[in-house]
TIZAMI-127498 format. One line per field, with one value per atom (N, C-alpha, C): atom name; residue number from 1; y, z, x. Coordinates in pm, whole numbers, plus 50000, padded with zeros to 5 digits. Layout:
<pts>
atom <- c(CA | ...)
n <- c(NUM | ...)
v <- c(Y | ...)
w <- c(Z | ...)
u <- c(X | ...)
</pts>
This chain:
<pts>
atom <- c(N | CA | C | N | CA | C | N | CA | C | N | CA | C | N | CA | C | N | CA | C | N | CA | C | N | CA | C | N | CA | C | N | CA | C | N | CA | C | N | CA | C | N | CA | C | N | CA | C | N | CA | C | N | CA | C | N | CA | C | N | CA | C | N | CA | C | N | CA | C | N | CA | C | N | CA | C | N | CA | C | N | CA | C | N | CA | C | N | CA | C | N | CA | C | N | CA | C | N | CA | C | N | CA | C | N | CA | C | N | CA | C | N | CA | C | N | CA | C | N | CA | C | N | CA | C | N | CA | C | N | CA | C | N | CA | C | N | CA | C | N | CA | C | N | CA | C | N | CA | C | N | CA | C | N | CA | C | N | CA | C | N | CA | C | N | CA | C | N | CA | C | N | CA | C | N | CA | C | N | CA | C | N | CA | C | N | CA | C | N | CA | C | N | CA | C | N | CA | C | N | CA | C | N | CA | C | N | CA | C | N | CA | C | N | CA | C | N | CA | C | N | CA | C | N | CA | C | N | CA | C | N | CA | C | N | CA | C | N | CA | C | N | CA | C | N | CA | C | N | CA | C | N | CA | C | N | CA | C | N | CA | C | N | CA | C | N | CA | C | N | CA | C | N | CA | C | N | CA | C | N | CA | C | N | CA | C | N | CA | C | N | CA | C | N | CA | C | N | CA | C | N | CA | C | N | CA | C | N | CA | C | N | CA | C | N | CA | C | N | CA | C | N | CA | C | N | CA | C | N | CA | C | N | CA | C | N | CA | C | N | CA | C | N | CA | C | N | CA | C | N | CA | C | N | CA | C | N | CA | C | N | CA | C | N | CA | C | N | CA | C | N | CA | C | N | CA | C | N | CA | C | N | CA | C | N | CA | C | N | CA | C | N | CA | C | N | CA | C | N | CA | C | N | CA | C | N | CA | C | N | CA | C | N | CA | C | N | CA | C | N | CA | C | N | CA | C | N | CA | C | N | CA | C | N | CA | C | N | CA | C | N | CA | C | N | CA | C | N | CA | C | N | CA | C | N | CA | C | N | CA | C | N | CA | C | N | CA | C | N | CA | C | N | CA | C | N | CA | C | N | CA | C | N | CA | C | N | CA | C | N | CA | C | N | CA | C | N | CA | C | N | CA | C | N | CA | C | N | CA | C | N | CA | C | N | CA | C | N | CA | C | N | CA | C | N | CA | C | N | CA | C | N | CA | C | N | CA | C | N | CA | C | N | CA | C | N | CA | C | N | CA | C | N | CA | C | N | CA | C | N | CA | C | N | CA | C)
n <- c(1 | 1 | 1 | 2 | 2 | 2 | 3 | 3 | 3 | 4 | 4 | 4 | 5 | 5 | 5 | 6 | 6 | 6 | 7 | 7 | 7 | 8 | 8 | 8 | 9 | 9 | 9 | 10 | 10 | 10 | 11 | 11 | 11 | 12 | 12 | 12 | 13 | 13 | 13 | 14 | 14 | 14 | 15 | 15 | 15 | 16 | 16 | 16 | 17 | 17 | 17 | 18 | 18 | 18 | 19 | 19 | 19 | 20 | 20 | 20 | 21 | 21 | 21 | 22 | 22 | 22 | 23 | 23 | 23 | 24 | 24 | 24 | 25 | 25 | 25 | 26 | 26 | 26 | 27 | 27 | 27 | 28 | 28 | 28 | 29 | 29 | 29 | 30 | 30 | 30 | 31 | 31 | 31 | 32 | 32 | 32 | 33 | 33 | 33 | 34 | 34 | 34 | 35 | 35 | 35 | 36 | 36 | 36 | 37 | 37 | 37 | 38 | 38 | 38 | 39 | 39 | 39 | 40 | 40 | 40 | 41 | 41 | 41 | 42 | 42 | 42 | 43 | 43 | 43 | 44 | 44 | 44 | 45 | 45 | 45 | 46 | 46 | 46 | 47 | 47 | 47 | 48 | 48 | 48 | 49 | 49 | 49 | 50 | 50 | 50 | 51 | 51 | 51 | 52 | 52 | 52 | 53 | 53 | 53 | 54 | 54 | 54 | 55 | 55 | 55 | 56 | 56 | 56 | 57 | 57 | 57 | 58 | 58 | 58 | 59 | 59 | 59 | 60 | 60 | 60 | 61 | 61 | 61 | 62 | 62 | 62 | 63 | 63 | 63 | 64 | 64 | 64 | 65 | 65 | 65 | 66 | 66 | 66 | 67 | 67 | 67 | 68 | 68 | 68 | 69 | 69 | 69 | 70 | 70 | 70 | 71 | 71 | 71 | 72 | 72 | 72 | 73 | 73 | 73 | 74 | 74 | 74 | 75 | 75 | 75 | 76 | 76 | 76 | 77 | 77 | 77 | 78 | 78 | 78 | 79 | 79 | 79 | 80 | 80 | 80 | 81 | 81 | 81 | 82 | 82 | 82 | 83 | 83 | 83 | 84 | 84 | 84 | 85 | 85 | 85 | 86 | 86 | 86 | 87 | 87 | 87 | 88 | 88 | 88 | 89 | 89 | 89 | 90 | 90 | 90 | 91 | 91 | 91 | 92 | 92 | 92 | 93 | 93 | 93 | 94 | 94 | 94 | 95 | 95 | 95 | 96 | 96 | 96 | 97 | 97 | 97 | 98 | 98 | 98 | 99 | 99 | 99 | 100 | 100 | 100 | 101 | 101 | 101 | 102 | 102 | 102 | 103 | 103 | 103 | 104 | 104 | 104 | 105 | 105 | 105 | 106 | 106 | 106 | 107 | 107 | 107 | 108 | 108 | 108 | 109 | 109 | 109 | 110 | 110 | 110 | 111 | 111 | 111 | 112 | 112 | 112 | 113 | 113 | 113 | 114 | 114 | 114 | 115 | 115 | 115 | 116 | 116 | 116 | 117 | 117 | 117 | 118 | 118 | 118 | 119 | 119 | 119 | 120 | 120 | 120 | 121 | 121 | 121 | 122 | 122 | 122 | 123 | 123 | 123 | 124 | 124 | 124 | 125 | 125 | 125 | 126 | 126 | 126 | 127 | 127 | 127 | 128 | 128 | 128 | 129 | 129 | 129 | 130 | 130 | 130 | 131 | 131 | 131 | 132 | 132 | 132 | 133 | 133 | 133 | 134 | 134 | 134 | 135 | 135 | 135 | 136 | 136 | 136 | 137 | 137 | 137 | 138 | 138 | 138 | 139 | 139 | 139 | 140 | 140 | 140 | 141 | 141 | 141 | 142 | 142 | 142 | 143 | 143 | 143 | 144 | 144 | 144 | 145 | 145 | 145 | 146 | 146 | 146 | 147 | 147 | 147 | 148 | 148 | 148 | 149 | 149 | 149 | 150 | 150 | 150 | 151 | 151 | 151 | 152 | 152 | 152 | 153 | 153 | 153 | 154 | 154 | 154 | 155 | 155 | 155 | 156 | 156 | 156 | 157 | 157 | 157 | 158 | 158 | 158 | 159 | 159 | 159 | 160 | 160 | 160 | 161 | 161 | 161 | 162 | 162 | 162)
v <- c(95978 | 95951 | 95982 | 96028 | 96040 | 95911 | 95929 | 95796 | 95805 | 95714 | 95636 | 95736 | 95781 | 95860 | 96030 | 96063 | 96174 | 96123 | 96039 | 95967 | 95979 | 95957 | 95906 | 96110 | 96187 | 96301 | 96376 | 96338 | 96411 | 96369 | 96212 | 96133 | 96245 | 96243 | 96308 | 96473 | 96548 | 96625 | 96658 | 96586 | 96596 | 96555 | 96464 | 96374 | 96474 | 96574 | 96736 | 96839 | 96881 | 96946 | 96885 | 96763 | 96687 | 96711 | 96672 | 96725 | 96868 | 96963 | 97101 | 97133 | 97072 | 97126 | 97046 | 96925 | 96860 | 96926 | 96980 | 97065 | 97199 | 97255 | 97393 | 97353 | 97297 | 97264 | 97155 | 97166 | 97061 | 97063 | 97155 | 97223 | 97152 | 97212 | 97165 | 97006 | 96937 | 96827 | 96740 | 96795 | 96698 | 96746 | 96862 | 96890 | 96761 | 96742 | 96632 | 96527 | 96493 | 96307 | 96251 | 96378 | 96336 | 96295 | 96295 | 96363 | 96197 | 96115 | 95962 | 95921 | 95921 | 95876 | 95955 | 96057 | 96153 | 96097 | 96093 | 96058 | 95912 | 95834 | 95674 | 95669 | 95707 | 95780 | 95786 | 95910 | 95984 | 95876 | 95853 | 95759 | 95618 | 95587 | 95443 | 95517 | 95586 | 95678 | 95717 | 95784 | 95828 | 95675 | 95580 | 95455 | 95408 | 95373 | 95297 | 95396 | 95536 | 95617 | 95578 | 95583 | 95596 | 95440 | 95359 | 95208 | 95171 | 95254 | 95238 | 95315 | 95431 | 95519 | 95459 | 95330 | 95295 | 95174 | 95142 | 94996 | 94911 | 94964 | 94876 | 95027 | 95035 | 95158 | 95046 | 95100 | 95063 | 94995 | 95058 | 95053 | 94857 | 94816 | 94664 | 94558 | 94623 | 94521 | 94514 | 94604 | 94612 | 94525 | 94449 | 94396 | 94456 | 94600 | 94660 | 94798 | 94853 | 94923 | 94990 | 95150 | 95190 | 95103 | 95050 | 94979 | 94840 | 94817 | 94638 | 94674 | 94764 | 94748 | 94806 | 94873 | 94902 | 94764 | 94667 | 94556 | 94479 | 94501 | 94453 | 94297 | 94200 | 94087 | 93974 | 94101 | 94045 | 94090 | 94167 | 94218 | 94071 | 93975 | 93841 | 93834 | 93846 | 93801 | 93901 | 94017 | 94071 | 93993 | 93922 | 93861 | 93799 | 93750 | 93672 | 93774 | 93887 | 93952 | 94039 | 94062 | 94184 | 94092 | 93961 | 93835 | 93853 | 93857 | 93806 | 93959 | 94098 | 94181 | 94286 | 94288 | 94417 | 94511 | 94617 | 94755 | 94872 | 94898 | 95008 | 94956 | 94854 | 94744 | 94760 | 94697 | 94660 | 94756 | 94710 | 94763 | 94916 | 94970 | 95130 | 95185 | 95087 | 95153 | 95187 | 95335 | 95366 | 95264 | 95266 | 95159 | 95013 | 94953 | 94810 | 94786 | 94853 | 94834 | 94797 | 94921 | 94880 | 94750 | 94748 | 94564 | 94471 | 94484 | 94352 | 94347 | 94467 | 94427 | 94398 | 94426 | 94357 | 94242 | 94222 | 94094 | 93944 | 94001 | 93920 | 93906 | 94009 | 94003 | 93962 | 93949 | 93873 | 93719 | 93650 | 93542 | 93500 | 93546 | 93491 | 93480 | 93573 | 93552 | 93426 | 93440 | 93315 | 93161 | 93155 | 93073 | 93008 | 93096 | 93105 | 93054 | 93130 | 93107 | 93006 | 92925 | 92811 | 92702 | 92673 | 92616 | 92631 | 92709 | 92717 | 92668 | 92702 | 92614 | 92494 | 92423 | 92293 | 92192 | 92260 | 92186 | 92231 | 92325 | 92363 | 92356 | 92311 | 92290 | 92425 | 92581 | 92652 | 92724 | 92635 | 92682 | 92821 | 92837 | 93019 | 93013 | 93099 | 93052 | 93148 | 93098 | 93169 | 93135 | 93214 | 93205 | 93306 | 93336 | 93454 | 93496 | 93401 | 93431 | 93531 | 93486 | 93557 | 93712 | 93768 | 93891 | 94002 | 93925 | 93980 | 94048 | 94039 | 94112 | 94248 | 94219 | 94358 | 94473 | 94572 | 94713 | 94776 | 94764 | 94788 | 94949 | 95031 | 95192 | 95225 | 95121 | 95151 | 95087 | 95000 | 94882 | 94994 | 95057 | 95161 | 95267 | 95323 | 95425 | 95381 | 95271 | 95204 | 95186 | 95145 | 95131 | 95279 | 95375 | 95523 | 95543 | 95515 | 95553 | 95493 | 95334 | 95300 | 95336 | 95383 | 95412 | 95554 | 95621 | 95793 | 95810 | 95732 | 95742 | 95707 | 95608 | 95520 | 95633 | 95702 | 95751 | 95887 | 95938 | 96069 | 96000 | 95884 | 95819 | 95808 | 95732 | 95778 | 95878 | 95993 | 96121 | 96180 | 96146 | 96258 | 96144 | 96007 | 95943 | 96006 | 96030 | 96088 | 96179 | 96296 | 96463 | 96462 | 96381 | 96389 | 96302 | 96264 | 96137 | 96199 | 96095 | 96156 | 96146)
w <- c(60159 | 60176 | 60088 | 60128 | 60019 | 59979 | 59844 | 59776 | 59783 | 59720 | 59780 | 59713 | 59578 | 59530 | 59606 | 59713 | 59764 | 59895 | 59931 | 60071 | 60045 | 59926 | 59885 | 59885 | 59853 | 59816 | 59956 | 60032 | 60140 | 60245 | 60218 | 60304 | 60275 | 60114 | 60048 | 60081 | 60104 | 60125 | 60255 | 60370 | 60495 | 60506 | 60440 | 60460 | 60412 | 60292 | 60237 | 60363 | 60422 | 60523 | 60651 | 60692 | 60815 | 60745 | 60604 | 60572 | 60557 | 60504 | 60527 | 60653 | 60800 | 60897 | 60982 | 60938 | 60962 | 60896 | 60787 | 60686 | 60793 | 60855 | 60885 | 61017 | 61119 | 61242 | 61229 | 61084 | 61077 | 61149 | 61160 | 61259 | 61423 | 61485 | 61605 | 61621 | 61547 | 61545 | 61526 | 61431 | 61460 | 61537 | 61636 | 61738 | 61862 | 61864 | 61970 | 61948 | 61797 | 61784 | 61659 | 61643 | 61575 | 61419 | 61309 | 61190 | 61152 | 61165 | 61135 | 61156 | 61278 | 61391 | 61298 | 61312 | 61200 | 61094 | 60993 | 60863 | 60842 | 60952 | 60939 | 60991 | 61076 | 61103 | 61025 | 60995 | 60860 | 60764 | 60706 | 60614 | 60656 | 60723 | 60775 | 60820 | 60825 | 60894 | 60707 | 60628 | 60504 | 60433 | 60433 | 60332 | 60401 | 60560 | 60602 | 60608 | 60584 | 60578 | 60411 | 60341 | 60192 | 60171 | 60222 | 60243 | 60291 | 60411 | 60470 | 60375 | 60286 | 60172 | 60091 | 60011 | 59908 | 59904 | 59993 | 59991 | 60099 | 60207 | 60359 | 60362 | 60292 | 60334 | 60416 | 60484 | 60573 | 60454 | 60347 | 60250 | 60179 | 60247 | 60192 | 60221 | 60318 | 60351 | 60232 | 60125 | 59994 | 59945 | 59828 | 59740 | 59627 | 59609 | 59471 | 59555 | 59562 | 59600 | 59519 | 59598 | 59486 | 59594 | 59693 | 59765 | 59681 | 59655 | 59671 | 59497 | 59409 | 59276 | 59262 | 59364 | 59374 | 59379 | 59468 | 59476 | 59334 | 59222 | 59097 | 59118 | 59081 | 59078 | 59218 | 59330 | 59457 | 59542 | 59483 | 59494 | 59564 | 59507 | 59522 | 59675 | 59748 | 59854 | 59976 | 59941 | 60041 | 60037 | 59920 | 59929 | 60067 | 60111 | 60257 | 60370 | 60349 | 60453 | 60441 | 60292 | 60278 | 60309 | 60349 | 60351 | 60508 | 60568 | 60704 | 60808 | 60715 | 60782 | 60750 | 60796 | 60690 | 60702 | 60630 | 60588 | 60720 | 60749 | 60857 | 60972 | 61002 | 61106 | 61206 | 61239 | 61306 | 61256 | 61094 | 60993 | 60982 | 61055 | 61050 | 61164 | 61238 | 61380 | 61386 | 61437 | 61423 | 61500 | 61461 | 61544 | 61530 | 61572 | 61565 | 61417 | 61344 | 61217 | 61125 | 61185 | 61128 | 61191 | 61278 | 61323 | 61257 | 61247 | 61198 | 61039 | 60960 | 60833 | 60850 | 60956 | 60980 | 60993 | 61088 | 61129 | 61029 | 60941 | 60816 | 60753 | 60712 | 60604 | 60674 | 60794 | 60851 | 60825 | 60888 | 60872 | 60767 | 60643 | 60517 | 60505 | 60511 | 60467 | 60548 | 60698 | 60774 | 60691 | 60660 | 60589 | 60464 | 60374 | 60277 | 60283 | 60336 | 60387 | 60471 | 60549 | 60614 | 60509 | 60423 | 60310 | 60259 | 60213 | 60099 | 60212 | 60313 | 60414 | 60373 | 60413 | 60424 | 60329 | 60189 | 60063 | 60026 | 60034 | 59988 | 60051 | 60202 | 60291 | 60274 | 60277 | 60322 | 60391 | 60520 | 60633 | 60682 | 60657 | 60697 | 60877 | 60938 | 61094 | 61137 | 61200 | 61219 | 61342 | 61449 | 61581 | 61636 | 61773 | 61841 | 61889 | 61925 | 61979 | 61898 | 61785 | 61661 | 61657 | 61734 | 61694 | 61839 | 61958 | 62043 | 61962 | 61844 | 61786 | 61662 | 61684 | 61600 | 61649 | 61619 | 61634 | 61632 | 61783 | 61808 | 61823 | 61796 | 61812 | 61652 | 61530 | 61401 | 61400 | 61465 | 61446 | 61463 | 61583 | 61630 | 61536 | 61531 | 61358 | 61270 | 61220 | 61115 | 61115 | 61241 | 61302 | 61281 | 61335 | 61328 | 61176 | 61101 | 60991 | 60901 | 60945 | 60896 | 60961 | 61055 | 61114 | 61119 | 61080 | 61062 | 60961 | 60809 | 60696 | 60750 | 60841 | 60844 | 60943 | 61034 | 61125 | 61056 | 60974 | 60856 | 60781 | 60741 | 60649 | 60735 | 60866 | 60914 | 60961 | 61017 | 61040 | 60945 | 60788 | 60681 | 60628 | 60653 | 60677 | 60754 | 60906 | 60998 | 60981 | 60884 | 60910 | 60791 | 60686 | 60532 | 60529 | 60614 | 60626 | 60554 | 60457 | 60380 | 60441)
u <- c(21424 | 21541 | 21651 | 21784 | 21896 | 21911 | 21941 | 22013 | 22170 | 22197 | 22293 | 22413 | 22384 | 22543 | 22494 | 22389 | 22373 | 22439 | 22438 | 22507 | 22691 | 22721 | 22841 | 22894 | 22836 | 22870 | 22901 | 22781 | 22796 | 22906 | 22950 | 23069 | 23199 | 23191 | 23363 | 23361 | 23255 | 23244 | 23299 | 23223 | 23291 | 23429 | 23516 | 23616 | 23708 | 23667 | 23752 | 23719 | 23613 | 23638 | 23752 | 23772 | 23850 | 23961 | 24013 | 24128 | 24183 | 24092 | 24133 | 24136 | 24100 | 24093 | 24261 | 24288 | 24388 | 24479 | 24483 | 24586 | 24617 | 24523 | 24525 | 24604 | 24577 | 24633 | 24776 | 24818 | 24925 | 25024 | 25091 | 25193 | 25152 | 25065 | 25013 | 25009 | 24930 | 24921 | 25036 | 25131 | 25277 | 25327 | 25318 | 25394 | 25328 | 25217 | 25145 | 25197 | 25153 | 25176 | 25316 | 25357 | 25505 | 25470 | 25501 | 25514 | 25483 | 25555 | 25526 | 25424 | 25400 | 25261 | 25122 | 25119 | 25016 | 24999 | 25128 | 25075 | 25013 | 25040 | 25061 | 24859 | 24835 | 24696 | 24602 | 24681 | 24572 | 24551 | 24666 | 24668 | 24546 | 24570 | 24497 | 24319 | 24299 | 24157 | 24141 | 24167 | 24146 | 24091 | 24200 | 24137 | 24043 | 24039 | 23922 | 23790 | 23804 | 23675 | 23621 | 23693 | 23691 | 23611 | 23692 | 23650 | 23472 | 23473 | 23308 | 23244 | 23273 | 23188 | 23162 | 23237 | 23210 | 23164 | 23224 | 23187 | 23117 | 23105 | 23041 | 22940 | 22866 | 22766 | 22654 | 22556 | 22440 | 22349 | 22355 | 22256 | 22280 | 22379 | 22394 | 22289 | 22232 | 22090 | 22000 | 22033 | 21955 | 21983 | 21910 | 21925 | 22014 | 21980 | 22024 | 22062 | 22208 | 22223 | 22365 | 22361 | 22497 | 22668 | 22644 | 22766 | 22790 | 22702 | 22669 | 22724 | 22719 | 22752 | 22874 | 22947 | 23095 | 23180 | 23105 | 23191 | 23216 | 23145 | 23187 | 23092 | 23146 | 23118 | 23117 | 23206 | 23192 | 23057 | 22962 | 22876 | 22750 | 22802 | 22740 | 22757 | 22878 | 22900 | 22829 | 22754 | 22648 | 22517 | 22456 | 22350 | 22276 | 22409 | 22314 | 22301 | 22414 | 22377 | 22245 | 22206 | 22108 | 21987 | 21977 | 21868 | 21877 | 21980 | 21978 | 21981 | 21961 | 21909 | 21823 | 21730 | 21603 | 21669 | 21637 | 21665 | 21638 | 21709 | 21700 | 21686 | 21734 | 21740 | 21895 | 21927 | 22065 | 22159 | 22140 | 22232 | 22232 | 22148 | 22158 | 22141 | 22214 | 22264 | 22392 | 22412 | 22543 | 22644 | 22771 | 22876 | 22819 | 22700 | 22631 | 22593 | 22594 | 22544 | 22683 | 22797 | 22938 | 22992 | 22957 | 23047 | 22963 | 22828 | 22796 | 22843 | 22867 | 22880 | 23081 | 23133 | 23271 | 23284 | 23229 | 23201 | 23193 | 23024 | 23003 | 23136 | 23187 | 23284 | 23417 | 23443 | 23525 | 23493 | 23390 | 23323 | 23371 | 23325 | 23312 | 23485 | 23554 | 23716 | 23749 | 23729 | 23766 | 23704 | 23586 | 23563 | 23620 | 23664 | 23722 | 23863 | 23947 | 24052 | 24095 | 23987 | 24008 | 24000 | 23882 | 23889 | 24012 | 24066 | 24190 | 24287 | 24309 | 24409 | 24419 | 24271 | 24266 | 24279 | 24242 | 24251 | 24414 | 24481 | 24612 | 24703 | 24689 | 24793 | 24863 | 24824 | 24908 | 24987 | 24912 | 24988 | 24964 | 24838 | 24835 | 24768 | 24816 | 24789 | 24638 | 24565 | 24407 | 24362 | 24448 | 24383 | 24335 | 24267 | 24274 | 24382 | 24469 | 24609 | 24691 | 24694 | 24735 | 24721 | 24580 | 24539 | 24622 | 24658 | 24757 | 24854 | 24901 | 25021 | 24957 | 24822 | 24763 | 24807 | 24812 | 24842 | 24727 | 24622 | 24530 | 24496 | 24597 | 24585 | 24542 | 24600 | 24575 | 24431 | 24401 | 24280 | 24140 | 24174 | 24089 | 24080 | 24167 | 24191 | 24110 | 24133 | 24062 | 23879 | 23863 | 23715 | 23655 | 23738 | 23652 | 23661 | 23764 | 23713 | 23599 | 23585 | 23478 | 23343 | 23335 | 23215 | 23151 | 23221 | 23192 | 23107 | 23148 | 23057 | 22924 | 22919 | 22763 | 22715 | 22784 | 22739 | 22653 | 22722 | 22709 | 22543 | 22557 | 22460 | 22307 | 22352 | 22195 | 22182 | 22231 | 22203 | 22127 | 22174 | 22158 | 21970 | 22025 | 21866 | 21760 | 21799 | 21704 | 21655 | 21735 | 21707 | 21627 | 21642 | 21535 | 21472 | 21401 | 21263 | 21163 | 21110 | 20999 | 20866)
</pts>
């Protein structure tokens, strides 16, 4: 199996290929989507792609991995995740694995914010009704950006089985 650093190199190379293709077709894309929307979507996709590459790898189900090290001290945040999911289980399933990490992260953040809200009366609103105001187009773009490195990770693992 490729190492974590190899996965990162593949992801970055693929991102560079996509950027080159976007630049080549830039005028056509601007005509189709508009410059502002294209720049906004591209920025959201690129940031989420890099977040997925460096911080949200399927290998977070391992106790020791490159992505966890990239979290610094916050890598402890992922220890329960590694205990919950066995390596190459659902965490390595395209889209489903990504969603497990996103939901895990959202749940932990929700608990921390709810506790801070209760302790310090921060008046932070946290309800599912508030999600209606979200920009779902950008949310789907971000999800695609996080899912693509996972897909590349899984395909690379399958292509280079030992």
